[in-house]
N, C-alpha and C positions, 0 to 999 in steps of 0.2 A: 295682128298688129304686135311687134314686139314691146316690153315695157321696160324701161331703164328707170332706176334709183339713182338720185344725184345726191352726192354727200354736201356737206355744209358750204354756202355760196358766201357768205358774210361780205356781200357787197363787191366781188370780185367779178364784174361784170363782163371784161373781156376773156377771162377764162370760162366764163358761161357760154359765151358766143363760141369759142374754139371748139369746146366741148361738143356742143350742140352740131356743130359743123362735123365734126367726126362721127357723131352717132348719125346724122342725117345722110352720111355717106354710105351707110348700110342699107340693104333693099328694105323697101317697104317704108310705110310711115310709122311714126313713134309715138307712143305713150310715154309722158313724164313724169314721175313722181319725185317730189324735192323732199329731204329729210329735215327740213327746218333750218333756223338760222339763215334766213335768206340775206339778212342784213347785219350792217355794225363791223366797223374795225377794217373792213376792206375800204377801196377808193372811190365806188360808184354804187352806193345803195339805191339811189334814185331810180338810175337806169335798170338795176336789176329789178326792182320792184314793177316797174313798167313793162319790161320786158316779159317778165311771168305771167302778169296780169292780161297782157295783149297776145299770150298763147290761146287763151280761153279754155276749151274743153279738152285740149290736148294735152295740159298739164294740170296736176294737182300737188298740193303740198301740205305738209303736216307744221304746225306751228313750233318754233323752238323759243328758248329762253330769251335771246336777243330780240325776236319778232314781239314777244310780248314786252320786252323792255321798251321797245320802240312806241309803243301803244302808250305805256305809262309814262314815258318822256314827253310825248307828244300833247297829252292830257294834263300836264303838270303836276302827275303824281308822285314822280319820281325825278331825280334831279340826274342831268347827262353825266356820266364818267368821262374822265379825262381822256381817255382812248375811244369815246365813242366818235363814231363819224356819221353822224345822223342830220348833219345841218341841211344838206342838199334836201333831203325829204320835208323837213320840217319848215323850209323857205318855198317850197315848191308850189306852184298855182294849183295843182292835182292833188294836194297833199290829203284832202279829206277823201277823194275817192280812192286814193291809195290805202289809205289807213282802214276804209271801211271795208275795202276788199279783203284786206289782211286779218282784219278780226273774224270774219264769216269764213275763216278756214278752220280744217279740223284740227285737232290734237293727235288724233291716231286713224290710219286708214288700214283697211285690209284688201288685198289683192292675191288671188289664186293660191292661198295658202301661205301668205306672208302678211305678217303684221308690221306695219312701218309707222314709227315713232321717232322723236328726235332723241331722247335720251334714254329711256328704258321701260321696262314692264316690272313693277313689284314682283317678287318670286311668288307672294300670296295670291296672285291674278291668273286666273286663265285668260287666253285671248279674247274670248267673246265677254267676259268680265271687263278687261281692259277697254274694249271698244264701247261698251255700255257706260263705263265711266267716263271716259273721254267725251262721250256725247252730253253727260250731265254739265260738264264745264262749257262745252260748245253752244250748250243751250242758254245759259247765263251770258257767255261772252256775246251772245248776238242777239242779246234780249234787251230791253229798255233800261235795264240797271246795270249794265257792264261796267258802268265807271265805277259805281260802288263795289262791284268784284275786283276790279283791279286794285282799288285802295286797299282792300284786303287780301291779296293775294300774296304778298311777299311776308317771308318768315320761314323758319325751318321746323315749325312743331306746326301739328304733330309728325314726328318722324315715324311712325311705324301705323301701318294700315290696321283699321277696325272698321268691320262693316257697319257698325253701329254709329260712324261717324256721321255728323249732320253739319248744314250749313258752311260756311266759309273754312272751318276746319276741315271738312271732307273735300270741299275743292282745291284748298291749297295743298293736301296732301297728294292728290291726284296730278296737279299742275307741278309739283315739286319731283314726281315720279317721273313723268314724261317729258319733263324738259330740262332737269337739273340734275337727276342722280347719276352717279357712277358705282359708288361702293356701299354695300349693305354690311351689316351684322349677321351673323347666322340664322338670326331670328326674324331676319327681314326689315329690321329698323335701318332707314337711310342715314348716312354718315356724310356731312357735307363739309367737314374739317379737313378731310384728307386730300382734298384737290383731286386733281386728274393724274399724278404722277404714279408710276406703277410701285407696287408695294413688295415687300421682302415675303418669301416664301411662308415664314413663322407669323405674318401678321394676322390679327383676327379678323381684320375686314376683308372681304372678298369681293370682287366685282358683282353686280347685281344678276349677270347672267350666269355666275358660277356658285351661287347658291344651291345647295343640295334641295332636291325636291321641286325645283321653280315648274309652276303647274303651266307655263306657256311653252313648255319644251315641245309640245306637239305641233308647232307651227314655225315656221322660220322668222325670227324677228330682225327687222332691218332698222338700223339705228345710226345716229352722227354722233356729234357732242363731244367725243373723246379723241383729240387729235393726238394726245401723248401717246394713245395705245395704238392710233394708227389703223390700216386696213386689217380687218378681222375678217376670217372666212372660215366658218365651221360648217356642219351639215344643218345646223337649225340656228345658225347667227350670222348675220353679216353687218360690220360696221364700216361706215364709209367717210368718217372723218379724218381726211388724210392732210390736214393741215395747210388748206389752200393759203388761208390769209398769213399765215407763219413761213411761207416760202416752200411750201411741200407741195402737193398736187391736189387737183379737182378729180374726183372719181365718180364714175358711174359704173352700175353692174348691170347688164341684160338679167332681168330675172329667169328668163325661159332656160338659161344655159349657162349662167354664171360668168359670162365673157365680160372682162373688165375694160374700161376705156378710161384714159388718164391724160390730162394735161398739166405740164409743170406751170408752176405759179411764181411769180416774184414775191418777195419779203415784203409784207405791208406793214406789219407788226412785231415788235421783238417779244419773245416769249417772257412771262410774267405780268403782260399789260393786260 
């Protein structure tokens, strides 16, 4: 059975259906893995969640920053941003079913030598360590004290990993790396001030995947989250956020042979929002 990883949906439900139709036109059944940011800023986050939940065992997803934001907004922990498009979910009769399904999704997945995360993997982490650390967060998020975790989740510190981190500091660092990170300093310290724009060649910041000595280089990391960079295809790296919600494309890659499938997307948001 072929496996397809699909980039950031952000509530672009019609494009999801079109892309799935293209994939389904291929021979055989398909396994679908989504790289996070299922909801928000696009026009139909509610239908997107319902469709993905309805796929059952055929589909898996990792959590992105917008998915965690939905959980925080829905529980009064965080105020909705002006550009959020979550009202349809928040008003839905099945909202609690959908939100419960969402919080039981993982932060990272492994499939046949591929590590799938939303944003990235800290250069200090091996692939197996990243999966273990993701599981620490998942255990708390799926447990009885998950709301306490959401209340402590936001913040930029600690920005550098240390194995001795404990409690919410440890969990926050893991979440920031896997759902928010783009740039790092050369010592592996995350930088969130730079945004997603591309840097000059002499800039001291590097994309997390270009930090020398990155310990996850022995697997192929598949990620989303970085629409400014767009499609990235390297021997051990696949970036799939091609800016669907910004008027770009929705992209899927078939892992077995790296064949790409794309559909064009109308612009739902203006850059900068």
